[in-house]
Phi, psi and omega in degrees: 000322178300326179292320182294314181295331177288325180291322182289327181291318175293319177302313177300311183298323179290331173285332177286320186288333176297311173308308172312314186289319179293329170303311178301326173293319183300315185292309180298320177299314177298331178283313177303323183285358173252015185234180181288357185262011178307329183250005177274091182282336179294310180305308182296331173295317184297327182292314176297319181294321178297317182299319183283336175288317176297319175304310177301330179265000182309322183298310181300318180292323179299316179301310179299316181293325178294322184286325178288327173303306183302322187284317186276321184211078181292348182271340178270172184223144175257004183278131186298324183292337172296317174296324180293317177302316181299323188284326180293315183290343172277356177095007188285334180250120189255071171227166181292154181301318184294324181286315178305314180299320185292315179302316180297319182269015183299310182301313182298326180289321173298316179304310180296321186291324180285332178290314187269355185048055192292343181220161173299325177307308179297327177294311183297322180294310177304323177292312181299323186291327179291313175294328177287315175303313178297320176305312179287335169290314176300316187295316179305313183294317187292323180295321178292325176296317180297325182289316182292326175288321171305315184294310183302328185266357174278166182239131183274135183239336182195156174234126183244095183065242173272349183261136170264124185268123184224160171245148186212148168274351182272353185236149177251347175218156180299140179224157173247134180223162173219149172259198183298320182233342187245155181249142187223133163248122186254120176253155167311139176301326179259032175306103180238076179248159171293159181309318178296314186293321169303315183290318174297319179294320187281327176295316177305303183298320180291330175294326174298328177288323184296325186280352182066035182292331177289317180298319187292310185303306183297320178293316179292323175295326184282338168279346183298328176302333181282332190231018193294341177269352185270109188300325185297324176290321172300314181297313178300313178299321176298317173293326174306304187307308181303309183294318179306317178283320173300312175300322183289318187297315172311304182296316180303310184296317182292319190287312186260346174076023175293150177285141184298322176302309183294327184286327178295314179299322178293328174296315183294320181296322174291331178292326177300335181269342188295149181234152176293157186106136182283144184251016176099194179278093183226164172230093188270162178300312181237114181292142176237158174088004183247143176306330190261012185299317184295316178296321179295321182295314180299323177294322186293322182295318179283346183275334184298332177282346181255005185279140179222153181277150162089012175284109181222153172269119178312156182300314191288306176301324181286325178289319177304314178302315181296320183296311184297317179298318178294321177288316180298323176292320189294309184296313184302305179306325191273330188288332186268003174295149173278145176286146182239349178237151176278107177273175187299320181291329179287325176298322178292318181298313176305316179298315174308309184293323174299316182298319180291326170296310179301319172299317178305312178293315176297325175299335187273350182265000000 
């Protein structure tokens, strides 16, 4: 049971850290929009990637922060509830000890109820969580199988370095996909684009490979079963998808020197070919199958006029920013841990609670 409890605690902390990452993104985005980086989509995408990476690494960061605290200040604690207990004992929180203890143990009670299925509500939540996670695991597997089937049915026409250029009757717009070891650009079988459109389409898909967008997309899809019910993950993933395409457009224009108007017209021509319905684990020139596809396309077209080459975060500011985020996530992930040892303050709180119970009993006689 202890092992299951530890796994559940890690799961809860991961979801809380995802909410923390989304809040940090909102703050950082509000700041970026007021600077010259408001149209630096590649910079904004790297910020989101950094936040998501810290969420995934938060159990390790929490462990490192806790071990560092034990070495440098063993008498101190990083756990937030310990600070709250200390504040209560100082008199900063004016509620009864019994009520304070009930609030303090609220999470522990929910965790215990989830482990023991203490009520039909907890049982229903456990079933819903299990079904949801299984559903998204199966969804990921089915989409991977669809991609594999599409590649098997496609025809190889050319190899460009590590990238295999293919044509298929099952796609309507160019898409980039990858297998375990190979990268593929799949073109529609009836692909009739001008020489410039073909160059821009291939440049776009190749840029996704350079930016490791497919690896990130697959990684986030693998994480989705853990966070499928968490609005913070959904909203961050939505921002990630938008910035991924805007960043790709930005990099293609900067790298290849295409005219923004020609690139915009290319997007519109390919949009005419796009069909509703998902095409599997892909990163396409024109996304399909999302309700927000029209709005996203409009934003991409409007953003083409604001894109400039050479936007970078300098090494020192970028490094300082990464260090600050590392420390912030380490402290937050350590602060939301549940206490495992009885500190002096908690023993004092327990004494106060017992005295209050005795007073309540005596008052009843």
